[in-house]
The first five atom37 places (N, CA, C, CB, O) and aatype in JSON, in Angstrom:
{
  "aatype": [12, 15, 14, 6, 7, 0, 7, 15, 13, 13, 1, 15, 1, 17, 10, 7, 5, 19, 14, 9, 3, 1, 10, 13, 17, 1, 3, 12, 10, 10, 19, 7, 16, 7, 9, 15, 9, 0, 15, 15, 19, 19, 0, 10, 9, 10, 10, 7, 10, 11, 12, 14, 10, 7, 10, 19, 10, 0, 19, 8, 13, 0, 14, 19, 14, 18, 2, 9, 13, 10, 16, 9, 0, 19, 17, 1, 16, 0, 6, 11, 15, 7, 0, 11, 0, 15, 10, 12, 10, 10, 7, 15, 0, 10, 17, 10, 9, 0, 16, 19, 19, 9],
  "atom_mask": [
    [1, 1, 1, 1, 1],
    [1, 1, 1, 1, 1],
    [1, 1, 1, 1, 1],
    [1, 1, 1, 1, 1],
    [1, 1, 1, 0, 1],
    [1, 1, 1, 1, 1],
    [1, 1, 1, 0, 1],
    [1, 1, 1, 1, 1],
    [1, 1, 1, 1, 1],
    [1, 1, 1, 1, 1],
    [1, 1, 1, 1, 1],
    [1, 1, 1, 1, 1],
    [1, 1, 1, 1, 1],
    [1, 1, 1, 1, 1],
    [1, 1, 1, 1, 1],
    [1, 1, 1, 0, 1],
    [1, 1, 1, 1, 1],
    [1, 1, 1, 1, 1],
    [1, 1, 1, 1, 1],
    [1, 1, 1, 1, 1],
    [1, 1, 1, 1, 1],
    [1, 1, 1, 1, 1],
    [1, 1, 1, 1, 1],
    [1, 1, 1, 1, 1],
    [1, 1, 1, 1, 1],
    [1, 1, 1, 1, 1],
    [1, 1, 1, 1, 1],
    [1, 1, 1, 1, 1],
    [1, 1, 1, 1, 1],
    [1, 1, 1, 1, 1],
    [1, 1, 1, 1, 1],
    [1, 1, 1, 0, 1],
    [1, 1, 1, 1, 1],
    [1, 1, 1, 0, 1],
    [1, 1, 1, 1, 1],
    [1, 1, 1, 1, 1],
    [1, 1, 1, 1, 1],
    [1, 1, 1, 1, 1],
    [1, 1, 1, 1, 1],
    [1, 1, 1, 1, 1],
    [1, 1, 1, 1, 1],
    [1, 1, 1, 1, 1],
    [1, 1, 1, 1, 1],
    [1, 1, 1, 1, 1],
    [1, 1, 1, 1, 1],
    [1, 1, 1, 1, 1],
    [1, 1, 1, 1, 1],
    [1, 1, 1, 0, 1],
    [1, 1, 1, 1, 1],
    [1, 1, 1, 1, 1],
    [1, 1, 1, 1, 1],
    [1, 1, 1, 1, 1],
    [1, 1, 1, 1, 1],
    [1, 1, 1, 0, 1],
    [1, 1, 1, 1, 1],
    [1, 1, 1, 1, 1],
    [1, 1, 1, 1, 1],
    [1, 1, 1, 1, 1],
    [1, 1, 1, 1, 1],
    [1, 1, 1, 1, 1],
    [1, 1, 1, 1, 1],
    [1, 1, 1, 1, 1],
    [1, 1, 1, 1, 1],
    [1, 1, 1, 1, 1],
    [1, 1, 1, 1, 1],
    [1, 1, 1, 1, 1],
    [1, 1, 1, 1, 1],
    [1, 1, 1, 1, 1],
    [1, 1, 1, 1, 1],
    [1, 1, 1, 1, 1],
    [1, 1, 1, 1, 1],
    [1, 1, 1, 1, 1],
    [1, 1, 1, 1, 1],
    [1, 1, 1, 1, 1],
    [1, 1, 1, 1, 1],
    [1, 1, 1, 1, 1],
    [1, 1, 1, 1, 1],
    [1, 1, 1, 1, 1],
    [1, 1, 1, 1, 1],
    [1, 1, 1, 1, 1],
    [1, 1, 1, 1, 1],
    [1, 1, 1, 0, 1],
    [1, 1, 1, 1, 1],
    [1, 1, 1, 1, 1],
    [1, 1, 1, 1, 1],
    [1, 1, 1, 1, 1],
    [1, 1, 1, 1, 1],
    [1, 1, 1, 1, 1],
    [1, 1, 1, 1, 1],
    [1, 1, 1, 1, 1],
    [1, 1, 1, 0, 1],
    [1, 1, 1, 1, 1],
    [1, 1, 1, 1, 1],
    [1, 1, 1, 1, 1],
    [1, 1, 1, 1, 1],
    [1, 1, 1, 1, 1],
    [1, 1, 1, 1, 1],
    [1, 1, 1, 1, 1],
    [1, 1, 1, 1, 1],
    [1, 1, 1, 1, 1],
    [1, 1, 1, 1, 1],
    [1, 1, 1, 1, 1]
  ],
  "atom_positions": [
    [[-22.81, 88.02, 38.17], [-21.37, 88.16, 38.12], [-21.07, 89.51, 37.48], [-20.71, 86.97, 37.33], [-21.63, 89.85, 36.44]],
    [[-20.2, 90.26, 38.09], [-19.83, 91.57, 37.56], [-18.94, 91.41, 36.33], [-19.11, 92.41, 38.65], [-18.35, 90.35, 36.13]],
    [[-18.84, 92.46, 35.51], [-17.95, 92.36, 34.34], [-16.52, 92.04, 34.72], [-17.99, 93.67, 33.55], [-15.83, 91.3, 34.02]],
    [[-16.06, 92.6, 35.84], [-14.7, 92.29, 36.29], [-14.6, 90.83, 36.7], [-14.3, 93.2, 37.47], [-13.58, 90.18, 36.46]],
    [[-15.65, 90.31, 37.34], [-15.67, 88.91, 37.76], [-15.64, 87.96, 36.58], [0.0, 0.0, 0.0], [-14.95, 86.95, 36.6]],
    [[-16.39, 88.3, 35.53], [-16.41, 87.47, 34.33], [-15.04, 87.5, 33.65], [-17.51, 87.94, 33.36], [-14.53, 86.47, 33.21]],
    [[-14.46, 88.68, 33.58], [-13.13, 88.8, 32.98], [-12.1, 88.01, 33.75], [0.0, 0.0, 0.0], [-11.23, 87.36, 33.17]],
    [[-12.2, 88.08, 35.06], [-11.28, 87.33, 35.92], [-11.47, 85.82, 35.75], [-11.49, 87.73, 37.39], [-10.5, 85.06, 35.73]],
    [[-12.73, 85.4, 35.62], [-13.03, 83.99, 35.41], [-12.33, 83.47, 34.16], [-14.56, 83.77, 35.29], [-11.63, 82.45, 34.2]],
    [[-12.52, 84.17, 33.05], [-11.94, 83.72, 31.78], [-10.41, 83.87, 31.78], [-12.54, 84.51, 30.62], [-9.7, 82.99, 31.3]],
    [[-9.92, 84.97, 32.31], [-8.47, 85.2, 32.34], [-7.74, 84.14, 33.15], [-8.17, 86.58, 32.91], [-6.71, 83.62, 32.71]],
    [[-8.26, 83.81, 34.32], [-7.59, 82.82, 35.18], [-7.55, 81.44, 34.54], [-8.29, 82.73, 36.54], [-6.58, 80.7, 34.7]],
    [[-8.59, 81.1, 33.81], [-8.59, 79.8, 33.14], [-7.68, 79.81, 31.91], [-10.02, 79.43, 32.72], [-6.98, 78.83, 31.65]],
    [[-7.68, 80.91, 31.17], [-6.83, 81.01, 29.99], [-5.35, 80.97, 30.36], [-7.15, 82.29, 29.23], [-4.54, 80.39, 29.64]],
    [[-5.01, 81.58, 31.49], [-3.61, 81.65, 31.91], [-3.16, 80.43, 32.71], [-3.39, 82.9, 32.74], [-2.01, 80.35, 33.13]],
    [[-4.06, 79.47, 32.91], [-3.7, 78.25, 33.62], [-3.54, 78.44, 35.12], [0.0, 0.0, 0.0], [-2.79, 77.71, 35.76]],
    [[-4.24, 79.42, 35.69], [-4.14, 79.7, 37.11], [-5.13, 78.9, 37.95], [-4.36, 81.16, 37.35], [-5.08, 78.94, 39.18]],
    [[-6.01, 78.17, 37.29], [-7.0, 77.35, 37.98], [-6.49, 75.91, 37.98], [-8.42, 77.45, 37.29], [-6.0, 75.44, 36.96]],
    [[-6.59, 75.21, 39.12], [-6.14, 73.82, 39.15], [-6.84, 72.98, 38.07], [-6.39, 73.2, 40.55], [-8.04, 73.14, 37.83]],
    [[-6.08, 72.11, 37.45], [-6.59, 71.3, 36.34], [-7.8, 70.45, 36.76], [-5.49, 70.39, 35.81], [-8.72, 70.25, 35.97]],
    [[-7.8, 69.96, 38.0], [-8.95, 69.16, 38.46], [-10.23, 69.99, 38.47], [-8.69, 68.6, 39.86], [-11.28, 69.52, 38.01]],
    [[-10.17, 71.21, 38.98], [-11.36, 72.07, 39.02], [-11.79, 72.44, 37.6], [-11.08, 73.34, 39.85], [-12.98, 72.42, 37.28]],
    [[-10.83, 72.77, 36.78], [-11.13, 73.17, 35.41], [-11.79, 72.04, 34.63], [-9.86, 73.63, 34.7], [-12.78, 72.25, 33.93]],
    [[-11.24, 70.85, 34.75], [-11.76, 69.7, 34.0], [-13.08, 69.21, 34.57], [-10.74, 68.56, 33.99], [-14.08, 69.14, 33.85]],
    [[-13.1, 68.86, 35.85], [-14.28, 68.21, 36.43], [-15.43, 69.18, 36.66], [-13.9, 67.57, 37.74], [-16.57, 68.89, 36.27]],
    [[-15.16, 70.32, 37.28], [-16.26, 71.22, 37.61], [-16.63, 72.11, 36.42], [-15.89, 72.09, 38.81], [-17.77, 72.1, 35.96]],
    [[-15.65, 72.87, 35.94], [-15.97, 73.86, 34.91], [-16.39, 73.21, 33.59], [-14.77, 74.76, 34.67], [-17.39, 73.61, 33.0]],
    [[-15.64, 72.22, 33.15], [-15.92, 71.64, 31.85], [-17.02, 70.58, 31.93], [-14.66, 71.04, 31.27], [-18.07, 70.73, 31.31]],
    [[-16.77, 69.52, 32.68], [-17.74, 68.41, 32.67], [-19.06, 68.75, 33.34], [-17.13, 67.2, 33.35], [-20.12, 68.42, 32.8]],
    [[-19.03, 69.39, 34.48], [-20.28, 69.67, 35.2], [-21.0, 70.89, 34.62], [-20.0, 69.88, 36.69], [-22.13, 70.77, 34.15]],
    [[-20.35, 72.04, 34.66], [-21.01, 73.27, 34.22], [-21.16, 73.31, 32.7], [-20.22, 74.5, 34.7], [-22.24, 73.6, 32.19]],
    [[-20.09, 73.01, 31.97], [-20.16, 73.04, 30.51], [-21.2, 72.07, 29.95], [0.0, 0.0, 0.0], [-21.94, 72.41, 29.03]],
    [[-21.23, 70.87, 30.51], [-22.23, 69.89, 30.07], [-23.64, 70.36, 30.42], [-21.96, 68.52, 30.7], [-24.56, 70.21, 29.62]],
    [[-23.8, 70.93, 31.59], [-25.11, 71.45, 32.0], [-25.61, 72.54, 31.06], [0.0, 0.0, 0.0], [-26.79, 72.56, 30.68]],
    [[-24.72, 73.44, 30.7], [-25.1, 74.51, 29.76], [-25.46, 73.92, 28.4], [-23.94, 75.54, 29.61], [-26.44, 74.35, 27.79]],
    [[-24.7, 72.96, 27.94], [-24.98, 72.33, 26.64], [-26.32, 71.6, 26.65], [-23.86, 71.36, 26.25], [-27.09, 71.69, 25.69]],
    [[-26.59, 70.89, 27.73], [-27.88, 70.18, 27.83], [-29.03, 71.17, 27.88], [-27.91, 69.28, 29.09], [-30.04, 70.97, 27.22]],
    [[-28.87, 72.24, 28.65], [-29.93, 73.25, 28.75], [-30.21, 73.89, 27.39], [-29.54, 74.34, 29.77], [-31.37, 74.08, 27.03]],
    [[-29.17, 74.21, 26.65], [-29.39, 74.83, 25.33], [-30.04, 73.84, 24.37], [-28.07, 75.34, 24.74], [-30.85, 74.24, 23.53]],
    [[-29.7, 72.57, 24.48], [-30.32, 71.56, 23.62], [-31.8, 71.39, 23.95], [-29.6, 70.22, 23.76], [-32.62, 71.24, 23.05]],
    [[-32.13, 71.41, 25.23], [-33.53, 71.29, 25.65], [-34.33, 72.48, 25.13], [-33.64, 71.2, 27.19], [-35.43, 72.31, 24.59]],
    [[-33.79, 73.69, 25.29], [-34.48, 74.88, 24.78], [-34.63, 74.8, 23.26], [-33.71, 76.17, 25.19], [-35.68, 75.16, 22.72]],
    [[-33.6, 74.33, 22.57], [-33.68, 74.19, 21.12], [-34.77, 73.19, 20.72], [-32.31, 73.74, 20.54], [-35.51, 73.42, 19.76]],
    [[-34.87, 72.09, 21.45], [-35.92, 71.11, 21.15], [-37.31, 71.69, 21.4], [-35.73, 69.85, 22.0], [-38.24, 71.43, 20.64]],
    [[-37.44, 72.48, 22.46], [-38.73, 73.13, 22.73], [-39.07, 74.09, 21.59], [-38.69, 73.9, 24.08], [-40.21, 74.12, 21.12]],
    [[-38.08, 74.87, 21.16], [-38.32, 75.8, 20.04], [-38.68, 75.05, 18.77], [-37.08, 76.67, 19.8], [-39.53, 75.49, 18.0]],
    [[-38.03, 73.92, 18.54], [-38.35, 73.1, 17.37], [-39.79, 72.59, 17.46], [-37.36, 71.92, 17.24], [-40.53, 72.59, 16.47]],
    [[-40.18, 72.15, 18.66], [-41.56, 71.69, 18.87], [-42.58, 72.79, 18.67], [0.0, 0.0, 0.0], [-43.72, 72.52, 18.29]],
    [[-42.19, 74.03, 18.93], [-43.08, 75.17, 18.73], [-43.04, 75.68, 17.29], [-42.69, 76.3, 19.69], [-43.63, 76.71, 16.96]],
    [[-42.34, 74.93, 16.43], [-42.22, 75.24, 15.0], [-41.61, 76.63, 14.75], [-43.59, 75.16, 14.35], [-42.04, 77.36, 13.87]],
    [[-40.6, 76.95, 15.55], [-39.85, 78.19, 15.35], [-38.92, 78.0, 14.16], [-39.06, 78.58, 16.63], [-38.65, 76.87, 13.75]],
    [[-38.41, 79.09, 13.59], [-37.5, 78.97, 12.44], [-36.27, 78.12, 12.77], [-37.06, 80.36, 11.96], [-35.71, 78.2, 13.87]],
    [[-35.87, 77.31, 11.81], [-34.76, 76.39, 12.02], [-33.47, 77.14, 12.36], [-34.54, 75.54, 10.77], [-32.68, 76.66, 13.17]],
    [[-33.27, 78.31, 11.77], [-32.08, 79.1, 12.07], [-32.0, 79.46, 13.55], [0.0, 0.0, 0.0], [-30.92, 79.41, 14.15]],
    [[-33.13, 79.82, 14.15], [-33.17, 80.15, 15.57], [-32.89, 78.91, 16.41], [-34.54, 80.74, 15.94], [-32.13, 78.97, 17.38]],
    [[-33.49, 77.8, 16.03], [-33.28, 76.54, 16.76], [-31.8, 76.17, 16.75], [-34.14, 75.4, 16.15], [-31.24, 75.82, 17.78]],
    [[-31.18, 76.23, 15.59], [-29.76, 75.89, 15.48], [-28.87, 76.87, 16.24], [-29.34, 75.84, 14.01], [-27.89, 76.48, 16.85]],
    [[-29.23, 78.15, 16.19], [-28.45, 79.16, 16.92], [-28.48, 78.89, 18.42], [-29.0, 80.57, 16.63], [-27.46, 79.01, 19.1]],
    [[-29.65, 78.54, 18.93], [-29.76, 78.23, 20.37], [-29.0, 76.95, 20.69], [-31.25, 78.09, 20.79], [-28.29, 76.88, 21.69]],
    [[-29.14, 75.95, 19.85], [-28.47, 74.67, 20.1], [-26.94, 74.82, 20.11], [-28.87, 73.65, 19.05], [-26.27, 74.24, 20.96]],
    [[-26.41, 75.6, 19.18], [-24.95, 75.73, 19.07], [-24.39, 76.94, 19.82], [-24.56, 75.83, 17.62], [-23.18, 77.19, 19.75]],
    [[-25.2, 77.68, 20.54], [-24.73, 78.85, 21.28], [-23.59, 78.54, 22.27], [-25.88, 79.47, 22.02], [-22.69, 79.37, 22.4]],
    [[-23.6, 77.4, 22.96], [-22.51, 77.15, 23.92], [-21.19, 76.7, 23.28], [-22.95, 76.1, 24.89], [-20.2, 76.56, 23.99]],
    [[-21.16, 76.47, 21.98], [-19.94, 75.93, 21.35], [-18.71, 76.82, 21.57], [-20.17, 75.75, 19.85], [-17.65, 76.28, 21.9]],
    [[-18.79, 78.14, 21.42], [-17.59, 78.94, 21.7], [-17.09, 78.79, 23.13], [-17.88, 80.41, 21.43], [-15.88, 78.73, 23.36]],
    [[-18.01, 78.72, 24.09], [-17.62, 78.52, 25.49], [-16.98, 77.14, 25.67], [-18.85, 78.67, 26.43], [-15.99, 77.0, 26.38]],
    [[-17.54, 76.14, 25.02], [-16.98, 74.79, 25.12], [-15.58, 74.72, 24.5], [-17.91, 73.78, 24.43], [-14.7, 74.05, 25.03]],
    [[-15.39, 75.41, 23.39], [-14.06, 75.46, 22.78], [-13.09, 76.17, 23.72], [-14.11, 76.18, 21.42], [-11.96, 75.72, 23.89]],
    [[-13.53, 77.26, 24.32], [-12.69, 77.97, 25.28], [-12.26, 77.04, 26.42], [-13.43, 79.2, 25.84], [-11.08, 76.98, 26.76]],
    [[-13.21, 76.31, 26.99], [-12.88, 75.41, 28.1], [-11.91, 74.32, 27.67], [-14.15, 74.77, 28.66], [-10.98, 73.98, 28.41]],
    [[-12.11, 73.78, 26.48], [-11.21, 72.73, 25.99], [-9.8, 73.26, 25.82], [-11.72, 72.16, 24.66], [-8.83, 72.62, 26.24]],
    [[-9.66, 74.42, 25.23], [-8.33, 75.02, 25.05], [-7.72, 75.36, 26.4], [-8.41, 76.28, 24.17], [-6.51, 75.19, 26.59]],
    [[-8.53, 75.84, 27.34], [-8.02, 76.14, 28.68], [-7.5, 74.89, 29.37], [-9.12, 76.8, 29.55], [-6.47, 74.93, 30.04]],
    [[-8.2, 73.76, 29.19], [-7.71, 72.5, 29.76], [-6.39, 72.12, 29.11], [-8.76, 71.36, 29.56], [-5.45, 71.71, 29.8]],
    [[-6.29, 72.24, 27.8], [-5.05, 71.9, 27.1], [-3.89, 72.78, 27.58], [-5.22, 72.05, 25.59], [-2.8, 72.28, 27.84]],
    [[-4.14, 74.09, 27.71], [-3.09, 75.01, 28.14], [-2.66, 74.7, 29.58], [-3.58, 76.47, 28.03], [-1.47, 74.77, 29.9]],
    [[-3.61, 74.36, 30.43], [-3.29, 74.07, 31.82], [-2.61, 72.71, 31.94], [-4.55, 74.11, 32.68], [-1.73, 72.53, 32.78]],
    [[-3.01, 71.77, 31.1], [-2.44, 70.42, 31.16], [-0.96, 70.43, 30.81], [-3.19, 69.49, 30.21], [-0.21, 69.57, 31.28]],
    [[-0.54, 71.38, 29.99], [0.88, 71.48, 29.64], [1.74, 71.69, 30.88], [1.11, 72.61, 28.64], [2.91, 71.3, 30.91]],
    [[1.16, 72.31, 31.9], [1.9, 72.63, 33.12], [1.69, 71.58, 34.22], [1.49, 74.0, 33.64], [2.28, 71.68, 35.29]],
    [[0.85, 70.58, 33.94], [0.47, 69.61, 34.97], [1.18, 68.29, 34.78], [-1.05, 69.39, 34.95], [2.01, 68.13, 33.88]],
    [[0.86, 67.34, 35.65], [1.53, 66.05, 35.66], [0.98, 65.05, 34.68], [0.0, 0.0, 0.0], [0.36, 65.41, 33.67]],
    [[1.2, 63.76, 34.98], [0.88, 62.67, 34.06], [-0.63, 62.52, 33.84], [1.44, 61.37, 34.58], [-1.06, 62.22, 32.72]],
    [[-1.43, 62.73, 34.87], [-2.88, 62.54, 34.69], [-3.47, 63.57, 33.73], [-3.59, 62.63, 36.04], [-4.58, 63.4, 33.23]],
    [[-2.72, 64.64, 33.48], [-3.2, 65.67, 32.56], [-3.36, 65.13, 31.14], [-2.24, 66.85, 32.57], [-4.2, 65.63, 30.4]],
    [[-2.58, 64.14, 30.75], [-2.71, 63.59, 29.4], [-4.07, 62.92, 29.21], [-1.58, 62.58, 29.12], [-4.65, 62.97, 28.12]],
    [[-4.58, 62.29, 30.27], [-5.92, 61.71, 30.19], [-6.97, 62.81, 30.09], [-6.2, 60.82, 31.42], [-7.99, 62.66, 29.41]],
    [[-6.73, 63.92, 30.78], [-7.67, 65.04, 30.71], [-7.63, 65.7, 29.33], [-7.34, 66.08, 31.8], [-8.65, 66.22, 28.88]],
    [[-6.49, 65.68, 28.67], [-6.4, 66.18, 27.29], [-7.31, 65.36, 26.38], [-4.94, 66.12, 26.77], [-8.1, 65.91, 25.61]],
    [[-7.2, 64.05, 26.48], [-8.04, 63.16, 25.68], [-9.51, 63.34, 26.04], [-7.61, 61.71, 25.87], [-10.37, 63.45, 25.17]],
    [[-9.79, 63.37, 27.35], [-11.17, 63.53, 27.81], [-11.79, 64.83, 27.33], [0.0, 0.0, 0.0], [-12.96, 64.86, 26.94]],
    [[-11.01, 65.91, 27.36], [-11.55, 67.2, 26.92], [-11.83, 67.21, 25.42], [-10.58, 68.33, 27.28], [-12.82, 67.79, 24.98]],
    [[-10.97, 66.57, 24.64], [-11.2, 66.5, 23.2], [-12.47, 65.68, 22.89], [-9.98, 65.87, 22.48], [-13.29, 66.08, 22.06]],
    [[-12.63, 64.55, 23.57], [-13.82, 63.73, 23.37], [-15.08, 64.46, 23.84], [-13.68, 62.39, 24.12], [-16.13, 64.36, 23.21]],
    [[-14.96, 65.18, 24.95], [-16.08, 65.96, 25.47], [-16.51, 67.02, 24.47], [-15.72, 66.6, 26.81], [-17.7, 67.2, 24.22]],
    [[-15.54, 67.73, 23.89], [-15.86, 68.77, 22.92], [-16.59, 68.18, 21.71], [-14.58, 69.5, 22.48], [-17.58, 68.74, 21.24]],
    [[-16.1, 67.06, 21.21], [-16.75, 66.4, 20.08], [-18.17, 66.02, 20.45], [-15.95, 65.15, 19.64], [-19.09, 66.24, 19.67]],
    [[-18.35, 65.46, 21.63], [-19.69, 65.04, 22.06], [-20.64, 66.22, 22.21], [-19.59, 64.29, 23.39], [-21.81, 66.13, 21.82]],
    [[-20.15, 67.33, 22.76], [-21.06, 68.47, 22.96], [-21.41, 69.15, 21.64], [-20.44, 69.49, 23.92], [-22.48, 69.76, 21.54]],
    [[-20.56, 69.06, 20.65], [-20.86, 69.68, 19.36], [-21.78, 68.77, 18.54], [-19.57, 69.98, 18.58], [-22.69, 69.25, 17.87]],
    [[-21.53, 67.47, 18.59], [-22.29, 66.53, 17.75], [-23.68, 66.25, 18.32], [-21.52, 65.22, 17.61], [-24.65, 66.15, 17.57]],
    [[-23.77, 66.14, 19.62], [-25.06, 65.74, 20.23], [-25.95, 66.92, 20.47], [-24.84, 65.01, 21.55], [-27.06, 66.77, 20.98]]
  ]
}
């Protein structure tokens, strides 16, 4: 992805230009969860290799800023959406808690 493409990706989500269904289901639940699982697996491998705990924790928590961004983007987009958006607000908050705690 080019730098302009990455900027466009984040800008469109921040400004609520992406449909709430795509943002919630694909970007947050599918991609965000996949990234969180991948970082956790790598962190566990590093822990098994007896790497420094600071490195293990850094790898494990690396996706948290992205997850926070996605959650806020869902909240901002939900303000402009219909009734089902309130369920997505709750779902995104629970998802964020789960990805940080687990």
